[in-house]
VOPAGU-2260 file (C-alpha; in pm, 1 decimal, decimal comma):
REM VOPAGU-2260
SITE   aa  ch    i         X         Y         Z
SITE  UNK   A    0   -1935,8   -3168,9    1446,0
SITE  UNK   A    1   -1559,6   -3211,8    1451,3
SITE  UNK   A    2   -1404,6   -3293,5    1114,7
SITE  UNK   A    3   -1118,6   -3539,4    1068,9
SITE  UNK   A    4    -929,2   -3455,4     751,9
SITE  UNK   A    5    -746,6   -3730,2     568,9
SITE  UNK   A    6    -533,8   -3743,3     256,1
SITE  UNK   A    7    -576,9   -4082,2     100,7
SITE  UNK   A    8    -336,2   -4035,6    -188,0
SITE  UNK   A    9    -176,3   -3699,2    -261,1
SITE  UNK   A   10     -56,6   -3818,8    -599,5
SITE  UNK   A   11    -417,6   -3843,8    -709,8
SITE  UNK   A   12    -582,7   -3498,9    -716,5
SITE  UNK   A   13    -932,1   -3641,2    -675,1
SITE  UNK   A   14    -838,3   -3828,1    -356,3
SITE  UNK   A   15    -792,3   -3519,1    -134,3
SITE  UNK   A   16   -1122,5   -3510,6      54,4
SITE  UNK   A   17   -1243,7   -3497,3     413,6
SITE  UNK   A   18   -1398,9   -3790,6     591,6
SITE  UNK   A   19   -1721,7   -3596,9     646,9
SITE  UNK   A   20   -1937,2   -3682,5     345,3
SITE  UNK   A   21   -1625,6   -3671,4     126,1
SITE  UNK   A   22   -1605,6   -3290,5     129,5
SITE  UNK   A   23   -1336,2   -3166,1    -105,4
SITE  UNK   A   24   -1032,2   -2986,6      30,8
SITE  UNK   A   25    -853,6   -2684,3    -111,2
SITE  UNK   A   26    -639,0   -2792,3    -403,8
SITE  UNK   A   27    -825,6   -3121,5    -448,2
SITE  UNK   A   28    -810,0   -3098,0    -827,3
SITE  UNK   A   29    -444,1   -3001,5    -863,6
SITE  UNK   A   30    -167,1   -3219,1   -1002,4
SITE  UNK   A   31     129,4   -3332,9    -789,8
SITE  UNK   A   32     350,8   -3085,7    -978,9
SITE  UNK   A   33     122,8   -2798,3    -882,7
SITE  UNK   A   34      91,1   -2913,7    -520,3
SITE  UNK   A   35     469,5   -2887,0    -480,1
SITE  UNK   A   36     440,7   -2507,3    -487,2
SITE  UNK   A   37     165,3   -2483,5    -225,5
SITE  UNK   A   38     225,2   -2477,4     152,7
SITE  UNK   A   39      64,5   -2786,8     305,8
SITE  UNK   A   40    -113,0   -2573,3     565,7
SITE  UNK   A   41    -371,4   -2447,6     315,1
SITE  UNK   A   42    -439,6   -2795,3     177,0
SITE  UNK   A   43    -597,2   -2907,9     504,9
SITE  UNK   A   44    -894,3   -2671,1     477,1
SITE  UNK   A   45   -1221,6   -2747,0     298,6
SITE  UNK   A   46   -1276,8   -2590,1     -39,0
SITE  UNK   A   47   -1478,5   -2266,2       0,3
SITE  UNK   A   48   -1822,7   -2226,7    -148,6
SITE  UNK   A   49   -1833,5   -2095,0    -503,1
SITE  UNK   A   50   -2016,4   -1783,2    -380,5
SITE  UNK   A   51   -1712,4   -1685,8    -167,5
SITE  UNK   A   52   -1491,6   -1688,0    -475,2
SITE  UNK   A   53   -1744,9   -1490,3    -677,9
SITE  UNK   A   54   -1796,1   -1227,0    -406,6
SITE  UNK   A   55   -1420,5   -1174,1    -373,1
SITE  UNK   A   56   -1390,9   -1153,0    -750,4
SITE  UNK   A   57   -1661,1    -884,5    -766,4
SITE  UNK   A   58   -1497,9    -687,4    -482,2
SITE  UNK   A   59   -1166,9    -692,8    -666,5
SITE  UNK   A   60   -1334,2    -578,6    -986,7
SITE  UNK   A   61   -1462,8    -273,0    -797,9
SITE  UNK   A   62   -1119,2    -210,5    -645,1
SITE  UNK   A   63    -956,5    -245,4    -985,2
SITE  UNK   A   64   -1166,6      18,3   -1157,9
SITE  UNK   A   65   -1159,6     259,9    -861,1
SITE  UNK   A   66    -781,3     244,6    -833,1
SITE  UNK   A   67    -702,4     245,9   -1204,1
SITE  UNK   A   68    -927,1     548,1   -1250,5
SITE  UNK   A   69    -794,9     743,5    -950,0
SITE  UNK   A   70    -427,5     663,0    -993,0
SITE  UNK   A   71    -454,6     696,5   -1370,0
SITE  UNK   A   72    -583,4    1051,8   -1329,3
SITE  UNK   A   73    -298,8    1135,9   -1091,6
SITE  UNK   A   74     -36,8     997,7   -1331,9
SITE  UNK   A   75    -189,7    1178,1   -1628,8
SITE  UNK   A   76    -248,4    1518,5   -1467,3
SITE  UNK   A   77      71,5    1539,3   -1265,2
SITE  UNK   A   78     285,1    1417,2   -1555,1
SITE  UNK   A   79     143,3    1651,0   -1818,4
SITE  UNK   A   80      77,1    1971,0   -1622,5
SITE  UNK   A   81     388,3    2189,2   -1598,7
SITE  UNK   A   82     259,5    2368,8   -1290,3
SITE  UNK   A   83     243,8    2035,7   -1105,4
SITE  UNK   A   84     586,5    1909,3   -1211,1
SITE  UNK   A   85     761,7    1999,6    -887,6
SITE  UNK   A   86    1015,5    1793,9    -687,8
SITE  UNK   A   87     760,9    1713,6    -417,8
SITE  UNK   A   88     508,6    1591,5    -671,0
SITE  UNK   A   89     760,2    1343,9    -813,6
SITE  UNK   A   90     701,5    1135,2    -502,8
SITE  UNK   A   91     323,6    1160,6    -545,3
SITE  UNK   A   92     354,3    1037,6    -903,3
SITE  UNK   A   93     574,6     748,0    -794,3
SITE  UNK   A   94     328,2     650,5    -521,7
SITE  UNK   A   95      42,9     660,9    -773,3
SITE  UNK   A   96     247,5     442,3   -1007,7
SITE  UNK   A   97     307,8     190,1    -728,6
SITE  UNK   A   98     -63,3     178,3    -650,2
SITE  UNK   A   99    -140,3     147,1   -1021,7
SITE  UNK   A  100      91,2    -155,2   -1050,6
SITE  UNK   A  101     -51,1    -301,6    -730,3
SITE  UNK   A  102    -400,0    -301,3    -878,6
SITE  UNK   A  103    -296,5    -391,1   -1233,3
SITE  UNK   A  104    -227,6    -745,1   -1113,0
SITE  UNK   A  105    -583,5    -797,3    -985,1
SITE  UNK   A  106    -713,9    -948,0   -1313,2
SITE  UNK   A  107    -507,4   -1255,5   -1218,9
SITE  UNK   A  108    -692,5   -1279,6    -888,6
SITE  UNK   A  109   -1027,9   -1214,4   -1057,4
SITE  UNK   A  110    -966,1   -1486,3   -1316,1
SITE  UNK   A  111    -863,4   -1734,6   -1046,2
SITE  UNK   A  112   -1167,8   -1644,5    -837,2
SITE  UNK   A  113   -1418,6   -1705,4   -1112,5
SITE  UNK   A  114   -1244,8   -2033,9   -1192,9
SITE  UNK   A  115   -1242,6   -2110,2    -818,9
SITE  UNK   A  116    -877,1   -2176,0    -752,5
SITE  UNK   A  117    -527,5   -2205,6    -892,0
SITE  UNK   A  118    -645,1   -2149,5   -1251,0
SITE  UNK   A  119    -344,3   -1959,1   -1387,7
SITE  UNK   A  120     -99,9   -2189,3   -1215,0
SITE  UNK   A  121     261,4   -2129,2   -1121,7
SITE  UNK   A  122     330,3   -1870,0   -1393,6
SITE  UNK   A  123      32,4   -1655,1   -1296,0
SITE  UNK   A  124     132,3   -1683,8    -931,1
SITE  UNK   A  125     483,1   -1557,5   -1001,6
SITE  UNK   A  126     359,7   -1260,2   -1205,6
SITE  UNK   A  127     109,1   -1172,5    -932,5
SITE  UNK   A  128     377,0   -1193,5    -662,2
SITE  UNK   A  129     640,9    -993,0    -849,1
SITE  UNK   A  130     399,8    -707,1    -918,1
SITE  UNK   A  131     280,5    -713,2    -558,3
SITE  UNK   A  132     629,2    -715,9    -406,7
SITE  UNK   A  133     763,0    -436,5    -627,9
SITE  UNK   A  134     461,9    -211,0    -580,4
SITE  UNK   A  135     415,3    -284,5    -210,6
SITE  UNK   A  136     775,3    -223,5    -104,9
SITE  UNK   A  137     797,2      69,2    -347,3
SITE  UNK   A  138     485,4     231,9    -200,5
SITE  UNK   A  139     607,0     194,6     157,4
SITE  UNK   A  140     948,4     341,6      78,4
SITE  UNK   A  141     790,9     623,6    -122,7
SITE  UNK   A  142     572,6     711,8     175,0
SITE  UNK   A  143     890,6     747,5     380,4
SITE  UNK   A  144    1035,3     976,0     110,3
SITE  UNK   A  145     720,4    1191,4     118,7
SITE  UNK   A  146     756,5    1224,3     495,5
SITE  UNK   A  147    1119,7    1332,8     454,1
SITE  UNK   A  148    1029,4    1582,5     180,7
SITE  UNK   A  149     757,2    1743,8     387,6
SITE  UNK   A  150     982,1    1759,8     692,1
SITE  UNK   A  151    1252,8    1939,3     493,4
SITE  UNK   A  152     993,4    2177,7     345,4
SITE  UNK   A  153     881,5    2284,7     692,1
SITE  UNK   A  154    1191,0    2256,9     909,1
SITE  UNK   A  155    1430,4    2399,0     647,5
SITE  UNK   A  156    1212,5    2600,7     407,6
SITE  UNK   A  157    1493,3    2812,7     265,1
SITE  UNK   A  158    1792,8    2581,8     228,9
SITE  UNK   A  159    1654,5    2231,9     280,9
SITE  UNK   A  160    1390,9    2184,0      15,4
SITE  UNK   A  161    1439,7    1876,9    -200,8
SITE  UNK   A  162    1556,0    1962,3    -553,3
SITE  UNK   A  163    1425,2    1789,6    -864,5
SITE  UNK   A  164    1755,0    1605,4    -911,1
SITE  UNK   A  165    1752,4    1484,1    -552,5
SITE  UNK   A  166    1387,3    1375,6    -580,1
SITE  UNK   A  167    1458,8    1174,2    -896,0
SITE  UNK   A  168    1761,1    1014,7    -729,1
SITE  UNK   A  169    1550,9     920,5    -425,8
SITE  UNK   A  170    1286,9     761,4    -650,5
SITE  UNK   A  171    1561,5     564,9    -826,8
SITE  UNK   A  172    1683,3     445,3    -487,2
SITE  UNK   A  173    1328,2     337,4    -400,6
SITE  UNK   A  174    1320,4      98,9    -695,9
SITE  UNK   A  175    1678,5     -20,3    -641,9
SITE  UNK   A  176    1572,8     -99,4    -285,3
SITE  UNK   A  177    1258,9    -290,1    -389,2
SITE  UNK   A  178    1405,7    -494,5    -675,7
SITE  UNK   A  179    1635,3    -726,8    -471,8
SITE  UNK   A  180    1350,9    -817,8    -234,1
SITE  UNK   A  181    1150,5    -914,2    -542,5
SITE  UNK   A  182    1414,7   -1101,5    -738,7
SITE  UNK   A  183    1545,9   -1313,4    -449,7
SITE  UNK   A  184    1217,6   -1500,2    -387,9
SITE  UNK   A  185    1137,9   -1503,1    -760,2
SITE  UNK   A  186    1457,1   -1696,9    -837,0
SITE  UNK   A  187    1428,0   -1876,3    -500,5
SITE  UNK   A  188    1771,9   -1753,9    -398,7
SITE  UNK   A  189    1624,0   -1657,1     -62,2
SITE  UNK   A  190    1258,5   -1719,2       5,5
SITE  UNK   A  191    1002,5   -1799,4    -262,1
SITE  UNK   A  192     660,7   -1694,2    -392,6
SITE  UNK   A  193     372,1   -1932,6    -322,6
SITE  UNK   A  194      -9,6   -1939,2    -337,5
SITE  UNK   A  195    -197,3   -1862,0     -18,4
SITE  UNK   A  196    -543,2   -1904,0     131,6
SITE  UNK   A  197    -790,0   -1999,5    -141,7
SITE  UNK   A  198    -499,6   -2032,3    -391,4
SITE  UNK   A  199    -632,1   -1735,7    -588,9
SITE  UNK   A  200    -358,2   -1496,9    -470,2
SITE  UNK   A  201      14,0   -1535,8    -409,7
SITE  UNK   A  202     278,0   -1381,1    -187,3
SITE  UNK   A  203     615,4   -1468,2     -35,4
SITE  UNK   A  204     631,2   -1792,0     160,2
SITE  UNK   A  205     584,1   -1728,1     531,5
SITE  UNK   A  206     479,6   -2085,3     617,5
SITE  UNK   A  207     794,7   -2291,9     557,7
SITE  UNK   A  208     973,8   -2403,2     872,7
SITE  UNK   A  209    1336,2   -2369,6     756,8
SITE  UNK   A  210    1575,6   -2131,8     929,6
SITE  UNK   A  211    1651,6   -1954,6     600,8
SITE  UNK   A  212    1283,2   -1885,4     543,0
SITE  UNK   A  213    1232,8   -1756,8     897,2
SITE  UNK   A  214    1527,9   -1523,5     852,1
SITE  UNK   A  215    1388,3   -1404,6     518,4
SITE  UNK   A  216    1049,4   -1323,9     673,3
SITE  UNK   A  217    1214,3   -1134,5     958,6
SITE  UNK   A  218    1435,9    -934,9     721,8
SITE  UNK   A  219    1168,3    -843,5     468,0
SITE  UNK   A  220     931,5    -746,1     750,8
SITE  UNK   A  221    1197,9    -517,9     898,1
SITE  UNK   A  222    1312,1    -365,8     568,9
SITE  UNK   A  223     973,8    -319,8     399,8
SITE  UNK   A  224     758,1    -236,0     702,1
SITE  UNK   A  225     954,5    -137,2    1013,2
SITE  UNK   A  226    1207,7      94,2     845,5
SITE  UNK   A  227     955,3     296,7     638,5
SITE  UNK   A  228     720,7     320,0     936,6
SITE  UNK   A  229    1002,8     438,9    1162,4
SITE  UNK   A  230    1099,2     718,8     923,4
SITE  UNK   A  231     737,2     821,3     872,4
SITE  UNK   A  232     671,8     844,8    1246,0
SITE  UNK   A  233     998,2    1029,4    1304,8
SITE  UNK   A  234     956,4    1291,4    1031,4
SITE  UNK   A  235     586,7    1351,2    1090,4
SITE  UNK   A  236     640,8    1384,5    1466,1
SITE  UNK   A  237     912,3    1639,6    1388,8
SITE  UNK   A  238     670,2    1825,3    1161,1
SITE  UNK   A  239     403,4    1840,9    1430,7
SITE  UNK   A  240     659,5    1950,0    1689,3
SITE  UNK   A  241     794,6    2220,4    1458,6
SITE  UNK   A  242     447,7    2353,2    1378,2
SITE  UNK   A  243     338,9    2361,8    1742,3
SITE  UNK   A  244     654,3    2548,5    1846,2
SITE  UNK   A  245     620,3    2785,6    1550,8
SITE  UNK   A  246     258,9    2867,4    1634,0
SITE  UNK   A  247     345,9    2912,9    2000,4
SITE  UNK   A  248     619,6    3161,2    1910,9
SITE  UNK   A  249     381,0    3355,0    1683,2
SITE  UNK   A  250     114,7    3377,8    1951,9
SITE  UNK   A  251     365,8    3496,0    2211,2
SITE  UNK   A  252     496,7    3760,7    1972,7
SITE  UNK   A  253     143,6    3873,5    1889,8
SITE  UNK   A  254      64,0    3902,5    2260,0
SITE  UNK   A  255     365,8    4126,2    2314,0
SITE  UNK   A  256     252,2    4348,2    2026,6
SITE  UNK   A  257    -109,2    4357,6    2153,3
SITE  UNK   A  258    -247,4    4215,4    1827,3
SITE  UNK   A  259    -476,6    3921,4    1778,9
SITE  UNK   A  260    -255,6    3746,6    1523,5
SITE  UNK   A  261      52,8    3804,9    1315,8
SITE  UNK   A  262    -112,3    3629,0    1021,3
SITE  UNK   A  263    -265,5    3884,2     790,4
SITE  UNK   A  264    -502,9    3643,3     619,7
SITE  UNK   A  265    -601,4    3426,3     910,6
SITE  UNK   A  266    -975,3    3376,2     935,8
SITE  UNK   A  267   -1182,1    3227,6    1211,3
SITE  UNK   A  268   -1333,4    2975,0     971,4
SITE  UNK   A  269    -995,9    2822,4     884,6
SITE  UNK   A  270    -852,1    2536,7    1088,5
SITE  UNK   A  271    -535,9    2612,8    1281,2
SITE  UNK   A  272    -214,9    2519,4    1106,2
SITE  UNK   A  273    -104,2    2271,0    1367,9
SITE  UNK   A  274    -432,9    2080,8    1344,6
SITE  UNK   A  275    -412,0    2058,3     965,9
SITE  UNK   A  276     -54,9    1932,1     988,0
SITE  UNK   A  277    -144,1    1682,2    1258,8
SITE  UNK   A  278    -430,8    1547,8    1048,5
SITE  UNK   A  279    -203,9    1514,7     748,0
SITE  UNK   A  280      55,4    1326,4     952,8
SITE  UNK   A  281    -201,4    1093,5    1105,5
SITE  UNK   A  282    -349,9    1024,3     763,2
SITE  UNK   A  283     -14,2     937,3     609,1
SITE  UNK   A  284      87,7     704,5     890,5
SITE  UNK   A  285    -263,1     566,3     929,6
SITE  UNK   A  286    -293,8     462,8     567,4
SITE  UNK   A  287      38,1     282,3     577,4
SITE  UNK   A  288     -52,2     108,0     902,9
SITE  UNK   A  289    -395,9       8,4     775,2
SITE  UNK   A  290    -243,1    -121,3     455,1
SITE  UNK   A  291      45,6    -335,1     573,8
SITE  UNK   A  292       3,4    -406,6     946,1
SITE  UNK   A  293    -243,1    -694,3     887,3
SITE  UNK   A  294      -6,4    -850,3     633,1
SITE  UNK   A  295     286,7    -812,0     867,5
SITE  UNK   A  296      99,2    -976,8    1154,8
SITE  UNK   A  297     -12,0   -1269,4     939,1
SITE  UNK   A  298     343,2   -1322,6     809,9
SITE  UNK   A  299     492,3   -1317,9    1160,5
SITE  UNK   A  300     231,7   -1562,0    1289,0
SITE  UNK   A  301     294,0   -1791,4     994,0
SITE  UNK   A  302     669,7   -1786,6    1043,0
SITE  UNK   A  303     706,5   -1772,4    1420,6
SITE  UNK   A  304     365,0   -1821,7    1576,7
SITE  UNK   A  305      80,0   -2069,0    1596,1
SITE  UNK   A  306      -7,8   -2149,4    1234,6
SITE  UNK   A  307    -325,7   -2329,4    1333,4
SITE  UNK   A  308    -505,3   -1999,3    1391,3
SITE  UNK   A  309    -443,1   -1888,6    1031,6
SITE  UNK   A  310    -742,6   -1975,7     818,4
SITE  UNK   A  311    -780,3   -1896,1     447,3
SITE  UNK   A  312   -1052,5   -1645,0     525,9
SITE  UNK   A  313    -832,1   -1467,5     781,6
SITE  UNK   A  314    -547,0   -1426,2     534,4
SITE  UNK   A  315    -776,4   -1262,9     278,5
SITE  UNK   A  316    -818,1    -959,7     508,4
SITE  UNK   A  317    -461,6    -824,7     455,4
SITE  UNK   A  318    -500,5    -858,4      79,2
SITE  UNK   A  319    -822,8    -656,9      92,1
SITE  UNK   A  320    -670,2    -380,9     306,7
SITE  UNK   A  321    -373,8    -340,5      72,0
SITE  UNK   A  322    -599,8    -311,3    -229,7
SITE  UNK   A  323    -839,0     -75,0     -52,6
SITE  UNK   A  324    -557,9     162,8      38,3
SITE  UNK   A  325    -434,7     156,8    -320,8
SITE  UNK   A  326    -782,1     284,1    -412,2
SITE  UNK   A  327    -784,4     556,8    -146,2
SITE  UNK   A  328    -429,2     688,7    -192,7
SITE  UNK   A  329    -485,7     901,8    -504,0
SITE  UNK   A  330    -770,9    1088,7    -340,8
SITE  UNK   A  331    -594,7    1144,5      -6,7
SITE  UNK   A  332    -260,9    1251,9    -153,3
SITE  UNK   A  333    -373,2    1446,6    -457,1
SITE  UNK   A  334    -739,0    1528,2    -497,6
SITE  UNK   A  335    -733,6    1782,6    -213,4
SITE  UNK   A  336    -462,9    1985,3    -393,2
SITE  UNK   A  337    -626,6    2302,6    -534,6
SITE  UNK   A  338    -413,8    2316,0    -850,2
SITE  UNK   A  339    -474,8    1946,8    -917,8
SITE  UNK   A  340    -847,1    2000,8    -872,7
SITE  UNK   A  341    -827,1    2300,1   -1107,3
SITE  UNK   A  342    -660,4    2083,3   -1370,3
SITE  UNK   A  343    -931,9    1822,1   -1327,5
SITE  UNK   A  344   -1196,8    2090,6   -1370,0
SITE  UNK   A  345   -1030,6    2204,4   -1691,0
SITE  UNK   A  346    -953,1    1864,5   -1845,2
SITE  UNK   A  347   -1224,2    1638,8   -1702,6
SITE  UNK   A  348   -1513,2    1880,4   -1660,1
SITE  UNK   A  349   -1771,4    1600,3   -1648,7
SITE  UNK   A  350   -1647,3    1511,4   -1298,5
SITE  UNK   A  351   -1822,1    1827,9   -1178,7
SITE  UNK   A  352   -1523,0    1950,6    -976,7
SITE  UNK   A  353   -1519,4    2325,4    -906,1
SITE  UNK   A  354   -1204,8    2490,4    -779,4
SITE  UNK   A  355   -1109,3    2857,4    -744,4
SITE  UNK   A  356    -735,5    2908,0    -723,0
SITE  UNK   A  357    -586,0    3179,6    -502,7
SITE  UNK   A  358    -393,3    3462,0    -664,4
SITE  UNK   A  359     -55,8    3317,8    -571,5
SITE  UNK   A  360     -70,1    2943,4    -594,5
SITE  UNK   A  361     280,9    2823,1    -659,5
SITE  UNK   A  362     312,8    2564,5    -385,2
SITE  UNK   A  363     372,6    2195,6    -440,2
SITE  UNK   A  364     161,3    1923,8    -292,5
SITE  UNK   A  365     385,9    1908,1      10,9
SITE  UNK   A  366     407,2    2280,1      74,1
SITE  UNK   A  367      39,3    2327,3       0,4
SITE  UNK   A  368     -45,3    2097,6     285,7
SITE  UNK   A  369     235,8    2165,1     527,7
SITE  UNK   A  370     395,8    2504,7     463,5
SITE  UNK   A  371     374,9    2717,9     776,2
SITE  UNK   A  372     625,6    2988,2     700,0
């Protein structure tokens, strides 16, 4: 049956109901001062069942512990083990820190979910948004730095490797890049942070119709999504191209010398180098795409498209993908590193990890995965 929503008196929080058996709408119990910070689009939807809030809260509790544990281990091991304190691993630590911050804000969402709405109010919303903006933009830019570092390790292994000073400077630039995009909406200089969907999470405003807001959405989408993705695709495609050409040259040289391979330790059980590099590249780009593409699409639809298709449930999907990737990142980027696994075996033996290091294991995370020289 079609529902006709009506707002009898916005100034009275109890008056916001639908005409169908007086069903309450989202934000029905908020004060006029609180409603000022909420895009009107979300206020036209019926309040979700309590079970929806509780399920989302439980999911976020699982995400919180999985990410804090995984990223916490990465920060601890990589920061305290001298053998892992390489320039390339500085980027891994920074990415883990971004993911850690991303998930450290989830108690705000969990609290709001179990209180079924905008429980922590404007202040909680701003804290949630600031932590999300800093960590999200920081993670995307750090992924681009990792792509650059791995490209330099492979394409210029002798004179192009990133030094520790350069790596630290690049990480500093990552945060200097992310901070303005966080402070501008926080102080409402350009854009603003607002609640979304079920009013349990917050993000930048992509619903307002003003020209300034449209321009802000377009710029932050380009700077925090398009630019990092472009550099990732470029550098990883260069890596794959370099590896394929390198392997082709080796095979041709081996054929001229009538030998099976020029690699002394190449075994039939090992995957070819180009396949391992291709998988690494696809994983890096894939995680970023899975994490932020849904959010980017929702923001563009909200700013420039048909807002009527955006439901509260639909907008919860991007939030879930971002949090899920923050849980997966530490395992994809670090747990496959032999020396990291060896450190885990030594320091956290109850995890049951067994790792036998090769005789000469001096490579960083980047070179361990991508070195083909």
